[in-house]
Every structure is written in structure tokens, then in C-alpha cells.
C-alpha positions in Angstrom: 148.9 134.5 33.5 152.2 136.4 33.7 153.0 139.3 31.4 155.9 137.3 29.8 153.5 134.5 28.8 151.0 136.9 27.3 153.8 138.6 25.3 155.0 135.2 24.0 151.5 134.4 22.8 151.0 137.8 21.3 154.4 137.9 19.6 153.8 134.5 17.9 150.3 135.7 16.8 151.7 138.9 15.2 154.6 137.1 13.5 152.5 134.3 12.0 149.7 136.6 10.9 151.9 139.3 9.4 154.0 136.6 7.6 151.0 134.8 6.3 149.2 137.9 5.1 152.2 139.5 3.5 153.1 136.3 1.5 149.5 135.7 0.5 149.2 139.3 -0.6 152.4 139.1 -2.7 151.3 135.8 -4.4 147.6 136.5 -4.7 148.0 138.1 -8.2 149.9 134.9 -9.5 147.2 132.4 -8.5 145.8 132.1 -12.0 148.3 129.6 -13.4 148.6 126.2 -15.0 150.7 125.2 -12.0 148.9 124.4 -8.7 151.9 125.8 -6.7 150.6 129.4 -6.3 147.2 128.1 -4.9 148.9 125.7 -2.5 151.3 128.4 -1.3 148.4 130.8 -0.7 146.6 128.1 1.3 149.8 127.6 3.3 149.8 131.3 4.0 146.2 131.1 5.3 147.3 128.2 7.5 150.0 130.4 9.1 147.4 133.0 9.9 145.1 130.4 11.3 147.8 129.0 13.5 148.5 132.5 14.8 144.8 132.9 15.6 144.9 129.6 17.5 147.8 130.8 19.7 145.9 134.0 20.6 142.7 131.9 21.2 144.6 129.7 23.6 145.7 132.8 25.6 142.2 134.2 25.8 140.8 130.8 26.9 143.4 130.5 29.6 142.6 134.0 30.8 139.0 133.1 31.1 139.2 129.6 32.5 142.7 129.3 34.1 143.4 132.8 35.3 146.2 131.8 37.8 148.1 129.5 35.5 151.2 130.7 33.7 151.8 127.7 31.4 152.5 128.4 27.8 150.7 125.8 25.7 151.2 125.4 21.9 148.4 124.2 19.6 150.6 121.1 18.8 150.8 119.9 22.4 147.1 120.6 22.9 146.2 118.5 19.8 148.6 115.6 20.5 148.7 115.1 24.2 146.2 114.8 27.1 148.7 116.0 29.7 147.1 119.4 29.6 143.7 118.0 30.4 145.2 115.7 33.1 146.8 118.7 34.8 144.0 121.1 34.7 140.8 119.0 34.5 137.4 120.1 33.2 138.5 123.7 32.5 141.2 122.4 30.2 138.7 120.3 28.4 136.6 123.5 27.8 139.6 125.3 26.4 140.4 122.4 24.1 136.9 122.2 22.7 136.4 126.0 22.3 139.7 126.5 20.5 139.0 124.0 17.7 135.3 124.9 17.2 135.7 128.7 17.2 138.9 128.7 15.1 137.4 126.9 12.2 134.7 129.7 12.0 137.4 132.4 12.4 139.5 130.7 9.7 136.8 130.8 7.1 135.7 134.3 8.0 139.4 135.4 7.7 139.6 134.0 4.2 136.4 135.7 3.1 137.6 139.0 4.6 141.0 138.6 2.8 139.3 137.9 -0.5 137.1 141.0 0.0 140.1 143.2 0.7 142.1 141.9 -2.3 139.1 142.5 -4.6 138.8 146.0 -3.3 142.5 146.6 -3.8 142.2 145.3 -7.3 139.3 147.5 -8.2 140.9 150.6 -6.6 144.2 150.0 -8.4 142.7 149.5 -11.8 140.4 152.5 -11.5 143.1 154.8 -10.3 146.2 153.5 -12.1 144.7 151.4 -14.8 146.5 151.2 -18.2 144.8 149.7 -21.2 147.0 147.8 -23.5 147.1 145.0 -26.1 149.1 142.2 -24.4 150.9 139.6 -26.5 150.3 135.9 -25.8 153.8 134.3 -25.6 152.9 130.8 -24.4 149.9 128.5 -23.9 150.1 125.9 -21.2 147.5 123.2 -20.2 147.1 122.3 -16.5 146.3 118.8 -15.2 142.6 119.2 -16.1 143.5 120.3 -19.6 142.4 123.8 -19.0 144.7 126.2 -21.1 146.4 129.1 -19.5 148.0 131.8 -21.6 151.2 133.6 -20.5 151.1 137.3 -21.6 153.6 140.0 -21.9 152.7 143.7 -21.4 154.0 147.0 -20.1 156.6 147.2 -22.9 157.7 143.6 -22.2 158.6 144.5 -18.6 155.7 142.5 -17.0 154.1 139.1 -17.5 151.2 137.2 -16.1 149.0 134.2 -16.8 145.3 134.2 -17.6 142.8 131.4 -18.2 142.6 131.2 -22.0 138.9 130.3 -22.3 138.1 133.7 -20.7 139.7 135.5 -23.7 137.7 134.6 -26.7 134.6 132.8 -27.8 135.1 129.1 -27.2 134.6 128.5 -31.0 137.6 130.7 -31.9 141.1 129.3 -31.8 143.8 131.1 -30.0 147.5 130.9 -30.8 150.8 132.1 -29.4 151.6 135.5 -30.8 148.0 136.7 -30.7 147.1 139.8 -28.7 144.4 140.5 -26.2 143.2 143.7 -24.6 143.9 144.0 -20.9 144.0 146.6 -18.2 146.8 146.6 -15.5 147.9 148.8 -12.7 150.8 151.0 -13.5 151.6 151.1 -9.7 151.5 147.3 -9.4 151.7 145.6 -12.8 151.0 142.2 -11.2 147.4 143.4 -10.9 146.0 142.7 -14.4 142.6 141.8 -15.8 141.0 141.2 -19.3 139.6 144.5 -20.4 136.3 142.9 -21.3 135.9 141.4 -17.8 136.9 144.8 -16.2 134.1 146.5 -18.2 131.5 143.9 -17.1 132.6 144.4 -13.4 132.3 148.2 -13.4 
């Protein structure tokens, strides 16, 4: 495989993984919402990372099985056409099978790793930069499953977030717009916020 082909694979891998990780990181703190959009967007970001992993896996497989071939092959052509198999025979079949089997495992491992990292960042941010405050509930919105989410304001009205309402109080106690709830948020990144009661339990 030529250096140019290797660079093409590696560049696509870097771009897709950096973009997916960065966008997922920026939107991770917004996932608790009555709208399903943040969750779907985060899944889309994971998909970008997975696609990048597939590109690098194709390159590695070609280096192992087809050392003297310079062909650049995308996951899309590999999935939708048999021309690759027709041209390169049994070795190409090995590549095709190994890519899809291994990458499903890598995909789920990547998600678990990402969640672990985000939980670590959240814990670190709240421990080092945590500010305890009574946030004001400005709006209560149900999702499609009738779960209620409360939009809150804090940080002197400069920041807002959404939390699942049933986490806030005893289920037998009503909650209304205008009520306050004790939270802790990061002064460095106010998007990182948690109910103070849950933060104490997790310590």
C-alpha cells in the first residue's frame, strides 16, 4: 500500500473521530431533555467515530492480507458491492468479514470508554469547581412517554439546563414552575450540573 493511500485512510479516521468526539462532548451535558434530539445527535456522533474506525480497520486489513495493493476502499463500497471480492478473491472476503465483526465490538467498547471519561470529567469538575446553588424551575415539559422534565435557571440567570423532574422530589410531592431546587454546577463549565442530593449520594 502506498504512503498516499495510508495518509488518505488515516486523515479520514482523524477527521471523523475528532469531529464525532468533539460534538458528542459538547452535547453530552444536554442529553437529559424532553426532546429526543440531543440523544439522537449524540448517537450520530458515535456513528461518525465508528465510521472512522472502519476506515482505519480497512487499512490495517489490507496491510495484512493485501500488502501489494494500493486500492482505496470505502466502507460504503465494501458494503454495497461485490466488486472488491471479485477482484481480490478469498483475501478480500476475509477483510470484509473481519471488518464488520471486529468493529461492532470496537464500537460498543468506544461508547463505554466515552461514558467513563465523561463521568470522570463530571466528577472532577464538580469536585474542583463545584458551586452549590438553589436553581429556579422555569418550565416543566413532558416527553412522549409523559416523563416530566424541568428547565432550571442558575448561575445568576446566566445558565440553564434540564433535569428529570421525578429525581427532584418525593413522587408524592407536587412540583410547580417557580419552585427552587438545590443543585451543584461547575463554575468552569456551567453545562455540567447535577442535583445536589444525587451528588452527595455519588461521593
